[in-house]
N, C-alpha and C positions, 0 to 999 in steps of 0.2 A: 477672512482667516478662519473663523469658526466653522464655516461651511466646508472648507477644505479638510479640516480635521474630522468633521462628521462623515464626509465622503470616504476618507481614508479608513476610518473606523468601520464603516459599513462594508467596504471592500474587504478589509481584514476579516471581519466577522463572516462574510460570505465564503471566503477562502477556507477559513477554519471549519465552517459547517460542511463544506464539500469534503474535506478530509475525514471528518467524523462520520459523515453519512456513508462514505465509501467503506470504512472499516467497522461500521455499526452492525453489519450483518454477521451473524455467528460463523458462517462458512468463510466469509472473506477474512475474518479475524484468524481462523484456522489456517487459511492460505498464507497470510502474513507470517504466522508462527512457523509454518513449514519452510518458508523461504529464509528463515533465520539461519538454516544450515548451509545455505548457498543456493545457486541457481538451479531451477527445476523446470522441466518441460510441462506442458499441459497434461500429458498422459501420466507423468510422474505424480503430479498433484492429484489427479483424478484417482489414481491407484492408492496413494497415501491416505486420502480422505474418504475413500470408498464412495465416490460419486461419479456420475456420468462425465465423459470428456466434454460434452456440450455444456454441462453445468459448470465445470471447472473453467472452461474457456470464457463463459459469461462473467464469472466472478473476477477472473484475471483482467478482462477487458475493463470492468468498472474500476478496478485498482489502477490499471494503466492510465485510464483517462483522468483519474485523480492525481496522477504522477507519484503514486505511492510505490509502484513497481515499474521497472524498466524492462524492455525486451531486447533480445539479441538473437539474430538468426545464425544458425550453424547448420548449413546444408538444408535439409528439408524440415528441420526442427527449429522451434522457437523456444528459447529459454528465458525465463523470467527471474528477476532478482530484485531485492529491495533497493529502493532509491537511497543511495548513500548520503545524499545531502540532508536527510532527515535523521540519520542515525547519530545519536549523541555519543554513544560508546561504540565506536566502529569495531573494536576487537571482539566484543561479545554480542553486538547487534541486539541489545535488549531494550533500548529506549528510543522511541521516535520523538523527535522534537520538531513540531510543526511551526514553532514560533509563537503560536497563540496558546498552545497547550502541549503537554507531553503525554505519551502513552508508554507505560511500562509493560513490556512484552513478556516478562518473566511469568512463569506459571505459579 
């Protein structure tokens, strides 16, 4: 029984570390904050943050694989949005609740 709890704790810690690692980069945190206003394309984010499209795409890919953002195709464009399952206050989209920790996105 104790081993099962240790395994669960280890899995939970790894999952939480994955979320924190994904948003631990300053550019990715800026991307998350930009997405608070609603879905944006890679080019929208690149322009907003004044970075190359390839750089924006890389950061979005990391956030996507960590399941912090979701993507949706619309014709030839892909739009990214925050994963609503983590948003504690869905109306203002200001707090991410990962279960293991919370991130306040207010500036």
